[in-house]
C-alpha positions as CSV (number, residue, x, y, z in Angstrom):
1,P,-19.2,9.2,37.5
2,E,-16.7,9.3,40.4
3,T,-17.9,12.6,41.9
4,P,-19.6,13.6,45.1
5,L,-23.2,12.4,45.1
6,L,-26.1,13.9,47.0
7,L,-29.3,11.9,47.2
8,L,-32.5,13.4,48.5
9,E,-36.0,12.2,49.2
10,F,-38.9,14.6,48.9
11,H,-42.3,13.8,50.5
12,G,-45.8,15.2,49.9
13,S,-48.3,15.4,47.2
14,E,-47.3,15.0,43.6
15,A,-47.4,18.8,43.1
16,E,-45.4,19.4,46.3
17,V,-42.7,16.9,45.3
18,A,-42.5,18.5,41.9
19,E,-42.1,22.0,43.4
20,Q,-39.5,20.8,45.9
21,S,-37.6,19.1,43.2
22,K,-37.7,22.2,41.0
23,N,-36.6,24.5,43.8
24,F,-33.7,22.1,44.8
25,K,-32.5,21.9,41.2
26,E,-32.2,25.7,41.1
27,I,-30.4,25.9,44.4
28,A,-28.0,23.0,43.5
29,S,-27.3,24.6,40.1
30,E,-26.5,28.0,41.8
31,C,-24.1,26.1,44.1
32,G,-22.3,24.3,41.2
33,G,-24.3,21.1,41.3
34,L,-24.4,19.2,38.0
35,G,-26.6,16.5,36.6
36,F,-29.7,16.8,38.7
37,T,-32.2,14.1,38.0
38,W,-35.2,12.9,39.8
39,T,-37.7,10.1,39.6
40,T,-40.9,9.0,41.1
41,R,-40.6,5.4,40.0
42,P,-39.9,3.0,42.8
43,E,-37.5,0.9,40.8
44,D,-35.5,4.0,39.8
45,R,-35.3,5.2,43.4
46,T,-34.1,1.7,44.5
47,K,-31.3,1.9,41.9
48,L,-30.2,5.4,43.1
49,W,-30.2,4.3,46.8
50,Q,-28.1,1.3,45.9
51,A,-25.1,3.6,45.5
52,R,-25.6,4.6,49.1
53,H,-25.9,1.0,50.3
54,D,-22.8,0.0,48.4
55,A,-20.6,2.8,49.8
56,Y,-18.6,0.5,52.1
57,W,-17.6,-1.7,49.2
58,S,-16.7,1.3,47.1
59,V,-14.5,2.6,49.9
60,K,-12.9,-0.8,50.4
61,A,-12.0,-1.0,46.7
62,L,-10.0,2.3,46.9
63,R,-7.1,0.5,48.6
64,P,-7.3,-3.2,48.4
65,G,-5.9,-4.9,51.4
66,S,-6.4,-1.9,53.7
67,G,-8.8,-1.8,56.6
68,V,-11.8,0.4,56.8
69,V,-13.2,1.9,60.0
70,A,-16.5,3.6,59.9
71,T,-17.1,6.5,62.3
72,D,-20.5,8.0,63.3
73,V,-20.7,11.7,63.8
74,C,-23.9,13.5,64.9
75,V,-24.2,17.2,65.5
76,P,-27.0,19.7,65.5
77,I,-27.9,20.5,61.9
78,S,-27.0,24.1,62.5
79,R,-23.3,22.9,63.0
80,L,-23.3,20.2,60.3
81,A,-21.5,22.2,57.6
82,D,-18.9,23.4,60.0
83,C,-18.3,19.9,61.3
84,V,-17.9,18.4,57.9
85,T,-15.5,21.2,56.8
86,E,-13.4,20.7,60.0
87,T,-13.4,17.0,59.4
88,E,-12.2,17.4,55.8
89,E,-9.4,19.7,57.1
90,D,-8.4,17.1,59.8
91,L,-8.2,14.4,57.1
92,K,-6.1,16.6,54.9
93,R,-3.8,17.6,57.8
94,L,-3.3,14.0,58.8
95,N,-2.9,12.8,55.2
96,L,-5.7,10.2,55.6
97,L,-8.1,8.8,53.1
98,S,-11.7,8.8,54.3
99,P,-14.7,9.3,52.1
100,I,-17.6,10.9,53.9
101,V,-21.1,9.4,53.6
102,G,-24.1,10.6,55.5
103,H,-27.8,10.9,56.0
104,V,-27.3,14.5,56.9
105,G,-31.0,15.5,57.2
106,D,-30.6,14.5,60.9
107,G,-27.1,15.9,61.3
108,N,-25.4,12.5,61.0
109,F,-22.5,11.6,58.8
110,H,-19.9,8.8,58.6
111,C,-16.2,8.8,57.7
112,S,-14.9,5.6,56.3
113,L,-11.3,5.8,57.3
114,V,-9.1,3.7,55.0
115,C,-5.7,2.6,56.6
116,D,-2.9,0.2,55.8
117,V,-3.1,-1.9,59.0
118,D,0.6,-2.8,58.5
119,D,1.7,0.8,58.5
120,A,2.1,1.8,62.2
121,E,2.6,5.5,61.4
122,E,-0.6,5.6,59.3
123,M,-2.5,3.7,62.0
124,A,-1.3,6.3,64.6
125,R,-2.6,9.1,62.4
126,G,-5.9,7.2,62.1
127,E,-6.0,6.9,65.9
128,D,-5.3,10.7,66.1
129,F,-8.2,11.3,63.8
130,M,-10.6,9.1,65.7
């Protein structure tokens, strides 16, 4: 489904991974997360991670013919939620399309700014955002 997607990897013994998955499912559910699934099969994990690896092409398909510029933002994990929230507010204020993808366990995320390269005003807003 076309909804935000959160992928996680848990590491440890089989029992530890099961416990971490159970705890995360409960936390995600409390926060409004839907459709939690997990797997230990390598082929299933590969399929799930393919969505992350195909993110650029999904973004590019949002506005055929537009350009996509990827940003790289890294902040201390303690500031990550604030930074993502502020970034979303900036995008809304500037009326820009930019899905956010990240490997946030290390405080890192990417905006994929989608702009019509022939629209000088939109490009200026994109420059402002950058």
